N, C-alpha and C positions, 0 to 999 in steps of 0.2 A: 664492442662487447666481445669478450672471449668466452669460450665454452668451459668455463670453470668458475665456481663461486668461491673466492678466496676466503670469505668469511666462514663458510662452511668447513673449508679445509682447516682453517685456524681453530675452529671449535672442536673438530674431530681429533686433530692431532693433540690438542691440549687435554682432551678427555682420555685419549689413549695413554698418555703419559701418567695420568692419575690412576687409571684403571685398565692396565694392559689386558686383563682377563676378558675384556670385551671382544678381543680377537678370537676367543674360543667360543663365543656365543653363536649358536647356529642361526640366530635371528639376523646376524650381520655377516656380510661377506665382503671383505676389503682386500684389494690388491694394489700393487704399486701403480697400475694404470689409472686407478681412481684419482690419483694425485698428480697426474700429468697435465701440464699446461703448455699447449702448442705455442711455439715462438718464444718461450721463456726457458730459463735454466731448469735443471732437474731438482731444484731446491726442496720442494715439497716431497718428491719421490724419495730423496735421500733421507729426509727426516723420518718418513714412514718406515723405510727399510731398516733404519737404525732401531726404531722402537720395536719393530717386529722381531729383529734379531735378538735384542735384549730380552724381550718377552719369552722367546724360545729357550733362553738360557735360565728361565725360571724366576726372573725378577718380577716382583709383584707391584712395585711402584717405581717409576722411572723419573729421575731428576735431570736437571739440565747438564750437570757435569758428567753424568753417565753417557749421555749422547755425545757430548764433546769429546770425551775420552775414547769412545768407540770409533768415532769418525776420524780421529787423529791418526789412525792406522792406515787410512786410505787417502793418499795425497790429493788426488783429483777431487774426490767428494768433499774432502775437508776444506779445500779452497773454495768450492761453490758455497759451502755452508758459511764460511767466514765472510765471503764477498757479499752475502745477503744478510749480514748481521744476525746470524743464526742464534747466538746466545740471547740477544735481546728479544728476538721473535719468540723463542721458547719460553722465556720468562713471562712475556705478556700472555702467551697462550695458556700457561698454567694459572695465571692470576684471573684471567677473564673467561675461561671456559667453565661451563656449568653442565654437570651430568644430566640435569633435567632436560636440557635442550639437545641431548645427543641424538635422539631419534629424528628430530626435525633436521638437524645438520647432516646426519648420515643420509637420510632420504634425498635431500637436496644435492649432496655430493654425488650420490649414485645416479640421480637423474641426468646431471651434466655428463657424467661418465658414460651413461647409456647413449646419450646423443652423440658424443664424440665417436663412440663405436659405430653407430649407424652411419655417421658422416664418413668415417674411415672406409666403410664398406660400400660407399658410393650412393647412399641414400640422400635425398634432398630433405633437409630438416627444417626448412623455412616455415612450414605450416605450424611448427611448434615453437621454434626459436630462430629468429632471423637476426643474424649477427650484423647485418648491414643497416639496420634501422638506427637512425640518429635522432629522430624527432623524440623529445622527452615524453610527450603524451602517448605516442605510439609505443615507446619502450615500456611505459608504465602499464598500458593495456596488455601488452604481450606478456610481461612478467606476472601480471595478475592471473592470466589464463594458465601460464606455466606453473605457477605456485599451486594452483588448484588441481593439477594433474598428478596422478600417482605413477609409479614405475609401470604398473600394469596398464594404465591408460595410454602411456607412450608406446608400449609394445603393441597394444591393440590397434593403435592408429596405423602403425606400419604393417601389421598383419592384415588389416582390412584392405589396405592398398594392394598388398600382394594377392589376397584372395580374389579381388576384383579382376586383376590381371589374369590370374590362374583360371577363373571361371570363363573368361573370354577364349582362352587358348587350349585349356586342357580338360575341362569338364565334358563328360560324354554328351554328345548331341541329343541323345534320347532323354536325358535327364529333364525333369519338369518339376517346377516348384510353384505352389499356389496357396493362398489362404484357404483354410478348410471350408469356408462358407461360399467361396466363389462358384457361381453357377448353380447353387442349390435350388433356387426357385425354378429355374429353367428345367432342372432335372426332374423336379416333382411334376411339372407340367408335361414333360416328355413321358413319364410313366403313365399318366392318365391317357395320353393319346396313343401310346404304344407300350403296353406292359413289357417289362424286362423278362423276356422269355425266348429261348432259342429253340432249335430243332429238338423235338421230343425224343427222350431216351427211353429205353425199355425199363418199365417199372415205375410206379407212382412215387416210391420212396426216393429213387435217384432224381426224378424230375423235381420233387419237392426240395431236395437238398441242393441240386445243381441248377435248377430252373432251366433244364434243357442244355443242349450243346450250343455254345456261343463262340464266335471268333475271339481271338486274343485271350482265351481262358484256358488255364491249365488245370486238368483234373488229375488227382493222384489218389488212387484207392489202395489202401494198405491196412494191415492190422497193427495195433488195435484201431477201433473206429475213430472217426474224427473227434479230436479232443477240443477243437475250437480255440487254438492258441492265438490266432490272429484276432478273433472276436474278443477274446478276453483282454488282450493287450490294448486293442482299440477302445474297448469299454473303459479300461483303466486310464488311458490317455485322455479320453473325453471327460471322464469324471474329474480329472485334475484340471482340465482347461476351462470348464464352464462354471458359472456361479449360480445357475438356476436350472431346475429340472422338474418334470411333471411327475407327481406322486400318484400312482394308480390307485393305491388304497385310500388316500385322502381325497383323491380326485381334484387336486389343485396344484398350482405351481408353487414350489418352495425354494427359498434362497439357500445357497450353500456357502461355504467359505469362498473367499475371493478366488477368481480364476487364476491358475498358474500359467507360466509360459511353457508351452509344450511343442515338441517337434516329434512327429511320427514318420520314421523313415520306412518306406515300403519298397520291397524289392520285386514284388510280383503284381500288385494291383494299383492302378491309377487312382487318384483322389476320387474320381466320379464313382468308382466301384466301392469305395469305402464310405462315401457320404450317406447312403441309405442306412447303414448300420449305425452311424453316428447319430443321425436324426431320429432313428428308432429309439436309441438309448435315451436321448434327451426328452422326446415327446411321449414315450410309452406306446406309440402306435406300432403295431407289428410290422416288421420289415417286409414281409411278403405282401401286406396290404399296400405299403408304400410303393413297392415295385409294380404291383398290379394296377396302381392308380385307382383303386376301388375304395374310396374313403367317404366317411360320413362328414357332414358339415362341421361337426365338433372336432373330428380328427384333422380336418383341413386347418381349422383354427390352431390346434395344438402344433401342427407342423409349421405353420407360419410363425408361430411364437418360437419354435425350436430353431428356425433359421435365424431369427433376430438374436437369440441367445448365442448362437454360434458366431454370428457376425461380430459381436462385441468382444469375443474371446481373442486370445493371442495363441491360436492353435494352428500350426502349420504342418502340411503334409509334403514330404519330399519323396517323389517317386524316382527311384534309381534302378532301372532294370539291369544295367550292366555296370558292375562296380568292382573296385578293389579297395584294399584297406586305406590307401592314401586318399582316395576319393571320398570315402565315408568320413575320414578324419577332417578333410577340407570342408565338407558339407556341415558337419557339426560345428566347427570353428566359425563358419560363416553365420550360422543361425545364432550362435552364442553372442556374437558381436552385433549383428544387425537386428535380431529379434529378442535378444536377452533370454534365449532358450535355457530353461533350467531342468526340465524333465524330458528325456529323450528316449524314444522307443525305436527299436530296430526289429523289423519283421521281414 
């Protein structure tokens, strides 16, 4: 099996002759490389080049004799055209091509072209298309899988491989990734045993806001006063990710729209430091009470339920303390591919 679908080439070339204006449509992007067949003559490339040149001359519909006349000026190309019964090929292409099938044939043509490009650049394409398979049943299964893939699926396949390699060698060693619910129960137990409070600062207001001075914590005091940007973005991220929340006015749990796929990239705080805010938002229990571990039985139940709601979400927190643009881009691509992230917050 070669890395070209001759039937798709046949359909695309026939349709381009009938409607050369397809070459101007931004939806399609065709080059001579899409018609290249390794180990064979440049027959298809020559025909495409002739159609493209005639189209650039303003011809709105191309017939067989136009292509024959055009190629006759080029000795080498014209010989290849005639050696492959070019006139008969084009006549059949015109008769049998159908514009309604153009999108299907175009996408199939481009998928093979994309695979050839990956192979030319040293990528192993056997996971998607193994040219060495000779068993008819295995060929059928492989082609069924290939037919169901889009161009984006193929690109994602190779990008995911690259991202896995990159993550091993290039991602910052301090980078941490975890599900937003990981360790939430242990964290609540920890707050009961040892409230989250550092060395006391001067003034009750600062102690209330900062909960004392704690290691690995950055305090920044500036005017205007704290606007709560992180809390706001975290609340928005949580609101998108969960499908159930406790309503303090109705005093009951209510269902929301289905949870979305959410990634929250934090550059300053680890997931454990964000979890109390998330659980407070879901349960309606004050964050200060959660951190103090001073809860009523009813609040305990609400927090247990909040953890369950969080566990079934697709909410991920990526902690990246030292980053650059390329690293953030890589993280986002990784979550889009692996966790289908749709809503991404960067704080």
